[in-house]
N, C-alpha and C positions, 0 to 999 in steps of 0.2 A: 550621528547615524540617521536621524530623521525618521525613525520608525515610530508609529503611534500605537497606543494601546488598542487591543482588539475591542471593538464596540459590541460587546456581548449582548447588550440590550437590544440592539438592532437585529441581531441574529435571532434572539428569542421572539421578538415581535414577528419576524418573518416565518418562524416555524412554531406556531402556537400548538400547545399540546405536547411538545417535545421536552422531555426533561434534560436540561443541560446544566452540568456543574462546571463552574469556571474558577480557576486558580491562577493567581499571579505567578506562583512558583510551586512546584510539586516534585517529588522524587520521580514518580512515573504515573502517567495517566492510566496505563494498563492496570497498575496495582490498585488504584482508586476505583476503576471500573469493576474490577473483580470483587472489591469490597461491597460496592453498591449492588452487584449481581447477587452476592451471597445474602444480602439483606432484602432481596425480592424486588428490585427495581424493574420497571417495565422494559420490554425489548425496545431497542432504539435509543435508550438512554445514552447520552454522550458526556464525556469528561474532556474539557478543553483547558489547556494551560499556556500561559505566556512563555514559561520556561520549565524545562524538566532538568532536574539535577542528576538524575540517574536513568535517562531514557534508554530503552532497550532496543537493540538491533538484533538481526539474526545471529544465531550461534553465539550469543553472549556479547556481541560487539556493542559498543556504546554508540548512540546516535547523536550527532552534533546538533544540539538544540540551542541555537542562538536566541536570546530573549527578544521577543517582539518581531522577529524576522520570519519565523516559520509558523505553520499551522500544526499543532501537536494535539491530536484528538484520539480518544479511544471510545469505542461504541460497544454496548452490550447487545448481543444478538441471540435471542432465544429462537432457534430454528428447528422445526420438526424434521431433523435429518440424522442419519446414522453417523457415528463418530468418524468413520472413514471418509466422510465428505469434506473434512477439513481442507485438503489440498484444493478442492474446487471452490470452496468458500473463499480461499485466498485469491484465486483467479478472478472470482466475481468482484471482490473488493478492488482489485487492480483495474478492472474494467470501469467500475464506478468512479475511481479516482481519476482515471484518464478522461472519462467523459466530463467530469466537473472541471478539470483543468482546461479541456478543449473549449468548453462553453465560456469560461472566464477570459481566456487568452487568445482564442482562435488558433492556437498551436495544435498540431496533431501529435500527441504523445505516442511513443513506442512502449511496448510492454516487454520487459526482460523476465522470462520465466525464472522463478515463480512469483516474485513479489516486488519487483522494482518498476517504477514508472520513469521512462527515459525521455529526455529532450536533447536532440543533437548529439546522441551517443553518450550523454552523461546522465547520471542519476538525479532526478528531481524529487522523487518521493519513494518512500519505502513502506511496506506493510508487514505486520506481524500478527498472526492469529493464533491464539491459544485456546484450548478447550479446558474449561475448569468446571467440574461437576455438570457436564453436558450443556454448559452455556459457552458460546463462542465469545471471546473477548478480542476485538479487533483493534490494534493500535496502528495509527497512520501518522506518518510524519511527512509534511510537504515543505520543501524549501521554497518560500514565496519571495521574500524581499531581501535575501542575502546579497550583499555586494561582492563578497569574496568568501573563500573557505580556507581552513588551515592547510598549510602546504602539503601535508600527507594525504589529503583527499581532494585537493584542488583540481587534479587532472581528471578525476572521475565524477565530480559533483557539479551540479548547476542549480540555478533557482529560476523561478518564473520571471523574476526581474531581469536576470542575466540573459535569459533566452529571448525576452521580448524587448529589452532595452528600456523598460519603464516599470515603475512600481505597480504592483497588482493588489487588488482588494482581498485581504484574508477573509473579510466578512462575506463577500460574494462567493468566494470559494467554499466556505463552510456551509452557506445557505444552499448551495448547489450539491455539495458532497453528501450531506446526510440523507436527502431524499433519493439520490442516485444509489446509495448503498441499499436503501429499502427496496428499490425497484429491481436491482440485480439479484438481491437475495430472494425476492419474490419469484423472479424468473427461475431461479434454481429450485426453489421449493415446489413451484407449480409445474414447471416444464422438465424437471430432471436435469441431469448434468450436461447432456449433449448441447443444448443451446449456449451454455456458458463456454464449453470447450470450443465450439465452433466460432463464437465471437472472439474468444481470446486468440485463437489461431489466426483469425482474420486481422486482428489489430496488433499482432506481435511479429516482428521480423525475426525473432529468436525461435519461434515454435517449429518451423519447418524449413529445411533447405539452407540453414545457416551453419557455416563452418565455425565450430566453437572449441574452446578447451574447458574442461570441467575439472575442478579441484575435487578429487575424491579421496576418501580416507587412505586408499592404497597408492595415491599419487595422481598425477595429472593425466587425463585421457583427452585426446583430440578426436573429433569426428564431426559428422554432419547431423543436425537435428532432423528428426523424421516424424514430427507431430506429437500429439499428446495421446496417452492411453486413456481408457474410460475412467480411471481414477484421477486423472489430471497430472500424472507424472510424465516426464519428458522422455521420448524415445530417441536413442542416439545410435547412429550407425558409425561405429568407430573406424578410424582410418585403416585398422588392420582387418576390417571386414566383419568384425563381431558386432552383434546387436546388444544393446543394454538399455536399462531403464534407469533414468536419473531420478532419485527420490527427493533430493534436497538441492539447495542452490549452489552458487559458485560457478555459474555459467558465464563465460566471457568470450568475446570474439577471438578466434584463433589468429 
């Protein structure tokens, strides 16, 4: 495979003052981050693992965590925001992840509402944010140096390596990602939701004018996206003319 161990010492030297816990293998970085948060760790504390044996995806899906190939990190965020800000926090983290990827690779990622970072129409990174006792725990998984994916996800997953044709530095990505998360969260806290909503809309081909199908509890709905509402939810003009608000993911091109 030719993957190398993450040089966590280099990351720590580049981000002095940042508490970073590193594990060769762990069930879930989010679970560990929640434990640290409960014990009172500072905001911005990060948990990084070479491998997750029970990584979490949206709606209970498992996340493909190939050892040594991806960046699997969870961050503790103590943000002075109301609990209903969680959807916009997720959008802010998507922007931070896209910015870090753009800086390291020169690619221009797309954002698929609410929590996927896309390259060439395929998913390169996913984000999951949970609120635990008023602390946001953000889990991020980025496919960095994967050569290939299991057949069941190969059609919709990519990695930075596959998208650029060369190996990429997980260290550089992490060194860029953690400060980017800080700055987009600061933008949200200081400037309110609108700047985040505006930036997400600008950087996402899915936010407005995209014909999509949405997997909803009552079945699949097709329609055209019509921007984000003030809470960060996706407005949909259904093909039958009705308007609705999409509260959770499962948005795909129609």
